[in-house]
N, C-alpha and C positions, 0 to 999 in steps of 0.2 A: 138835187145836186148841189145847188148853191146853198140849201140847208146845210147838206152835208159839208161844203165848204165853209159855210159860216160856222157851223158846229166844230169843224176842224180848225178853223181860225181861232174860233172862241178856246177850244182845247189848246191850241198852240199859244194862245195869249195866257190861258191859264197855267200852262205848262211854264211859259216863259216867267209867269208872275210866281209861280211855285219854285222855278229854277233861281228867280230873282230872290225870291223870300229865302229859299234855301243857301243862295250864296250869301244873301245879307246876313241870315242866321249864322252861316259859317263864318262870314267875316266878322260878324259880331262875337261868335264864340272865339274865333281866332284872336280879335281884338282882345276879349276877356282873358283868352290864354297868354296872349302876349302881355296883357297888363299883368296878368298872374306872374308870367314869367319874368316881367320886368320887376314888378314888386319883389319876387323871389329873388332875382338878380340883385335888385337894390339891397334888398334885406340882407342876402348874402354877401354884397358887397360892403354893406353897412357892417354885418357881423364881421366880415373879413377885416375890414377897416378897424372894426372896433378889438377885434383879436390882434391885428397888427399893432394897434394902439396899446392894445393890452401888453402884446409881447415887448412892444417898445417900453411901456412902463415898467413892466416885469424886467426887462433888460437894464432899464435904467436904474431900477431897484437893486438888481442883484449887481450892477456895476458899483451902485452906491454902498450896497453891502459889501461887496468885495473890496471897494476901495475903502471901507471902514473897517473891513477884517485886515486889508494889506497894511492900513495906517495903525491898526490896533497891533498886528504882528510886527509892525515896523516899530512901534513904540515899545514893546515886548522887547524885539531884538535889541533896541537901544538901551532899554533898563537891563536885561541880560548882558549886554555889552558893558554898561557902566557897573553893574554888579560883578561882572567878571574882572573889569580894570579894577574895581576895588578891591575884590578879593585878592586879584593880581598884586596890588599895591601893598594889600596886608600881609601876603604871603611873601612878598620882597622885604617887607618890613621886619616880619617874624624871622626871615631868613637872615637879615641884616642883624637884628638882634640876637639871634642865636650864634652868627658868626662872631659878633661882638662879644656875646657872652662866653663863647668858646675861646676866643683871643684872651679875654680878661682871666677865664679860668687857667688856661695855659700859662698866661703871664704868672698867675698867681702860684700856679704849682711850680713853675720855673723859680720864682722868688723864694718860695718855700723850700724848693730843693736846694737851690743856693744858699738859703738860708741853714738848712739842715747840714748840707756839706761843710759850710764855714763853722757850725756847732760842732759837727764831726771832727773836722780838721783840729779844733781845738778843744774837744773833748779828751779826756785822759786815756781811755780805752783806746782811741784810734792813734793817739800819739805813742801809746806803748807798743801797738801792734808795728807801727812804722819804725820804730826803734829795733823791735825784735827782728825785722827782716835784714838789718844789718848783722845779725849775729853770727859771726864765724862758727863754721863746723870743723871738728877735727878730721884729720885724714882718713880715709877707708881704710880702717884698721879694726879687725873683729877681735873678739876676747872670748875665750871659752868661761862658762860660768864656775865659780868657785865650788867647793864642795858644799858648802852651806847652803849657796844659794840655789841648789839644783832643786831642792824640794818646793820652794816656794811657788814657782810658775803652776804646779798642779794644785795647789791650794788657793789659787787668785779667786775661785769662785766661792768657795765655802768659806774662806777667811781672806780679808783683804790684805793680809799681811804687810801692813804698813806702819811707820812709826813717825812720829812729828817732833821736831825740834822748833820751837819759838822763843823769840827774844821780845821782852816788853820794854820799849825804849823812853826816854824822858819827854820825847817831841814827837809830833806828828810825822808819820813815814811819808816820804815824797815818793810816789810810785814812778815817775819819770826816772829819777836818778836810779832807783832800785832796779828798773829794767835794764839802764846803761851798765849797772853793777853785775847783773846777770850774764850780759854780754861780754864783759870781762873775765868771767870766771869759767866759763864752759869748758874752754880748750885746756885749763889746769886740771880739770878731772873727767877724763875721756871714759873711764868706766862707768863713773855713776850717772854722767849725762847720756849715757848710751841708751838705745832702745832694744827691747826683748823681742829676738826673732827666733822662729821656730825653724830648724834643721831636719833633716831626716831622722837623726838618732837623737839629738840633744838640742836644748835651746841654747842660744849663743847671743853675746852683746855686740851690738854694730850702731854705727852712726844713725842718729835719728835724720828724718827727712824733712821735719817741721823744727821752727825755732822753739826755744823754750820761753813762753811767755807768761808772765806773772798774772795772777788773778786776783781779784778783791776777795776776802772770804766773804761769804753769804751764806753759809750753811754750815752744818756741823763739821767739826775736823776731821780730816782723813776720809773723806768720801772716795769710794773706790775710784783708782785711776784707770784710765783707757789704755790698757796694754796692748800694742800692737808694733808693727814693724817703723811706724812714722813718728812716733811720740816719745819723748825720754820718760824714764821710770822715775822721773823727780817733779813734784809740782812746788812753786814759790807762789805764797800768798802774802797778802798783806791787809790791814785793817786798823785804822785809827794809828795806834801806836805800837803795833805789833807786825814784826816780820816772821814767817814761819816758812818751814820747809818740810815737805812730805815727801819720804822715801818709801818705794817698794823694796822688799827687804833683798829682793836679788842683786841690787845695785849697791849696798854696802851695808855695815851694821852701825850701832849707835855712835862707836868711836869714829869710824871713817866720815859718818855724816856730820859729826860735830866740828870736824876739821874743814869740811867742805863749808858748812854753815858760818864757821868764823871767818873764811876767805872771803865769803859774799859780803859779810858785815863789813870786812876790812875794806873791800873795794866800795861799798857804799858811803862808807864814813869818809874816806879818802876822797871821792868825788864830791863829798859835801864841804871838803876844805880843811878836815880834822887830819892832824898829824899823827900816825899809829907807827911808833917805833918798835915797840915789842912784837915778838913773833911766837909767843907761847901757844902751842896748839893751833898755829894758824899759818900756814904756808902761804907765802905771797903769791897772789893770783897771777903774776907776771912770769912767774918761775916755770920751767918745763917741768913735766911729770916725771919723776925718778922711776927706774925700772922696777926697785923693790916694792913701791908703792902699788904697781900693779900686778904684782904676783899673786898667785893663788898658793898661801903658806900652808895649806894643809897638805899639799904635794911635797913641800919641802921638809915639814917635820915628822911626817909619817915614817914609820919603821916597820920592820916584819917581826918584830918582838911579838910572842904570842901572849896576851894578857886575857885575863877574864872579860867576857862581854859586859856590858852595863845590865843591871837588874832590869826586869821587867815585872812591874806591880801596877793591877789595875787601880785607878784612883777614885773616890768619890766625885760626883759632879753636883754642884750646886742646882737647886731647884728654884722655879719663881716664874711668875706670868711674864712672859716674852713682851717687849716693846713692839710698838707698831714698827712696819717696816722701815728698816735703816735708821731707827729711832736709838739713841744712846744718852743715858745718864751719865753727866761728868759730876765728881765731886773733886773739887781742887783745894788740898790741905796746905797752908803754908805755916812755918814755923822758923824759929831762929836756928840756924844749923847747929851752934854751939851747945844750945840748950838741948837739942837732940843727941849730940856727941855725949855730953854729960849724962843724959839718961841710959845711953848705951853701956856707958863706962860704969855706970853703976852696978850693972850686972857683968863686967869685966869681958863685954862683947863689944864688936863693931857695928857700926849702924846698919849696915846690911843683915847682920844677925838677928840685932834688936828689932827690925821691921819686919824679918820673915817670922818670928816668933808671935809679932802682933797680929800680922795677916792670917796665921795659921789659927791662933786663938779666935780671932773674929769670925773665921770661916766656920768654925767648931760651933760658936754661939749661934751662928746663922742657921746652921744644921737644925739645932735644937728649936730655935724659934719656928722654923718653917716644919717642923715634924718631919724631916726627912729621914728615913728608915735605911737608906743605903748604908751598909756596914762596911763598905769598902774604906781604906784609909785616906785620910785627908793628905793631898801630896802638891806642893808648889814647886814650878821649876823656878831655878835661879840661873842667871847666865854668867860665864866667867870671860872676861877678857883676856884671849890668850896671847895678846901682845907683851903683856907683861911676864906671862910664863916664859915665853920662848924667845923675848927680846927682838920682836922683829917690828919692822914699821911698814905697814900694809894699808890701803884704802880699801881693800875688798873685805868680805866677811871674813873675820877670824876670831869667832868666840864659840864657845861650846856651853854647856848648861848640865846641871844635875838637879836631883829632886830631894826636896826636905820634907820630911813625914811629921805629921802630928803624932805626939806620943802621950798625951793627956797631962793630969796634974796641974797645977798652980801655975802663974806665969814663970816664977823664977825656976821652977822645975822643967818647964817648957824649953826657958831660954837654955838651960843647962844641955838638954838634948840636942837644942838646934846647933850650938857651939860644937858638939860631938859629932854632928852628921857634918858640919862644915869642914871640921878637920879631916874627917874620913875622906869625903868626896872632893878636895881641893888638891890632894896629894899629886904629884906629877904621874905616878903610875895610873890613877884612875883617869886623869885627863888624857893621858896617851892611850888608853885603852879605848875611850870614846872615839879618839881621831882615827885611831886604827881600824876600828870597826866601821865607821863611817866611809873612809876613803877605800876600804877593802870591797865594801858593797858596790862602790862606784867602778871600782876595776873589774869587777866581775865579766868575764867574756860574754856570758848569757846576757847580762842586762845591757852591755855595750852594742851587742849586735840587734838588740830588740828596737823595732821602729818606735818613734817618738810617740804615736799614739796608744800604743801598749805600755811604754812607760809611764804616760801620764796616769793610767790606771793603776800601775804598780805601785808607784810613789804616793798615790792619794791612799791606797790601802795600807802602805807602810806607815804614813802619818797616822791614820786613823788608830793603828794599833800600838805604834811604839811611841805617838806623841800625845794624840789627844785623850785617850784611854788611860794615860798614865799621869794625867795631869788635873789638878782640880782648879788651878788658877795660874796664874803667871806673875813674877815681881821681878821687875829689873831696874837696877839702881846704878846709874851712870856716875855717881860719886860726884865730886867737884868737877862741875863743867869749866875746865881750864880754858881760859882765853887771856889775850893780850890785857896788861893792866890798866890801858887807856880805856877799854870797853866799859870798866865799871862807873865812868862819868857819863857815859851815854844810855847804859842798859840797866833797869832796875832788877830783873832777873831772866833766868832762862827757864824753859818749861820743856819738858820731854813727855811723850805720852804715845800710846799705843791707838792703833786705829780700831774700828768697830770688828770684833772678831763672831764668829757665827759658831765657832766649836765651844770655846770658852767664855762663859756669861760674865767673867770678872777679870780685868786686868789692871795691874799696879805698876806705876812707873815712878822712880824717885830720882831728882836730880838737885844740885846745890850751886848756887852761884851768889858772890857778894853777901854772904852771911844769911843767905836765906835758903831754906829747903822746902821744895814744892813735891807735894806727892798727890799724884793724880790717880784718882780711880774711875775708869771707865767701865759701865755695865750695860747688858743688854737686857737685863730683867727690872721690872716695876718695882720689886722689893728691895728695899735701901738698909735692912737690918744689917748687912756686913759692914756698910759704911759708917753707919752710928756706932757699930761695936768698935771699930777701928778708931774713930776719934774718941771714943771714951778711953779707950787702952792708952793712947797718946796723953790725953788729959791727966788720967790716973798718974801718969809717969811724971807728971810735972811741966807738962808743955802746954804753953800758949797757943792754940790753934785758930787760924783765920780759916773759914768755910767758904768756898764759892761753890754753887752749885746750878744747874739748869734742871733741877728735878721736876718742877711743876711744867715745863715747856716741853721736856723730852716726851712726856706720855701722849701728847697731841701733836708732835711735828716729825717730819721726815726729811730726809735729805732732798 
């Protein structure tokens, strides 16, 4: 039992030892585990600290990076701001420069404008226009066209129906005084300075709405006038020592135009301080127009006497290469008037008869030169101043015309034929038959009731059949161009010429003044054989001829 107890004690002791050993082992293991935990905790703490430190360092790095970035951004912003400020300063400088340049340009333009205005105010054209604005206008009084003037508006497109009077002075023309002279004269000649207006049945004359302003001659004479209700049918031009007036034929004829022209020259010379006492063919510009000057004398001298109508014969037309558009060749032949009269007297003829024969012969020789096979007769129209026939004094158109035909033979034989034709066709009966025929046509009830646009076509056809077809060329001699005797001290010569015609290739005009006769041939064809033959004919008859021509220029120039 005791052994059992001892065994039990021993077992218990062993068990206690085992338990103690286990406890110690457990404690050791726990200590080891705790050590491990402690180590792990320490390691974790260390790692945490390290991480924390790393984080702190990272944070500080980030902060430094951010600070660096902020600094960089700040610097960039400052740079951008500085750049912007610099750009703004540049923009402001540029804007200021632009404003300054703009201001300077504006000031320069204003200065140039002021200078131009000053130049303009001082310039001759401006001063002329300002003077023309003061031009008086005649009362609102309209006039019927005279019988001869009715045809011309219908021909304005095919023939400019103009003539020109010019005076060559000893001294240069003063345009300012000339415009003042025009202002003085316009009221004296209400029919000539009127404008052409279209009514329902006929054209008529009325006061223009724009003043008559002089122009400097810068192109061919007699360039087409602008015909409308505003402008006058007259143009006044000047160039160096020349004053010229160009008339549309509805305004007046050569005789009426010459009186108007002389009045203008009278006003011009008077304003220059010269005293002109003589009034030969020169009404004073301060006089009022007389009633008889404004009358249509065709209606006064017509009668109901039945006379044979004028003959109708188709004429040969000269051929040649036409000049460029609006081109015109001028041949101006000047000779002594006494020598021309002596040459005419040697054939027992007048100057007009002598020149008519010379023109007819020259056209015939030109026909041979150009191999013109037209067998129709050569005929030229010659006007008659009816004022001398009927002893009337009018400023309206009052002239008629007749045709002279080439009959062949030598010059002396041709001259005899021309004198015979003149004698037959300048009788009172022949002239009266022409007047009666024309006025009867105007008085026709059917024609009077026809609207103007139809009359336009009718009158154009009438001229084509009764005028253009019957005529090879035109010769107009105004004779001695009468003027006050004092004019001879200032004027070298007068000139009379036609405008460019689209129907007749050749026009010849003649005028004499101060012992000189000027023959002007204007042509719309390049061939100048006619003019050369005419010069040769004059020279062969003992005349010394001075020739002026634009032949070389006209073939390349236009209006």
